[in-house]
C-alpha positions, 0 to 999 in steps of 0.5 A: 544073361539076355533076359527072355520076356515072356509074352501071354496071350493078353499082352499080345492082343494089347501089342497088335491092338495098338498096332491096327490102331496106329495104322488107322490113325496113320492112314487116317492122316494119310488120306486127309493129308490126301484130301487138304491138298485136293481143296486146296488147289481147287482154292477152298479156304481153310476155314470149309477144309477145316470143316469138312475133315473134321480140323481145327485150321492150324491142324490144317495148315501143318498138314498143308506146310507138313506135305509142301516140305516133304514131310507127308 
């Protein structure tokens, strides 16, 4: 027999908040990737890019690799 999960209003609000947070985080990541790739096209160095997007150089390198391999 299937059990029905009863969701109260507080649980629903928590789930919504988590979904909103994940969506915002994903949007920020996509925006950063777009900005980083434009900065690379303008031949900016990685440390400058990292400084302006608020990430470490390895994080910037990882984003570049993801975009170049089509995993954005």
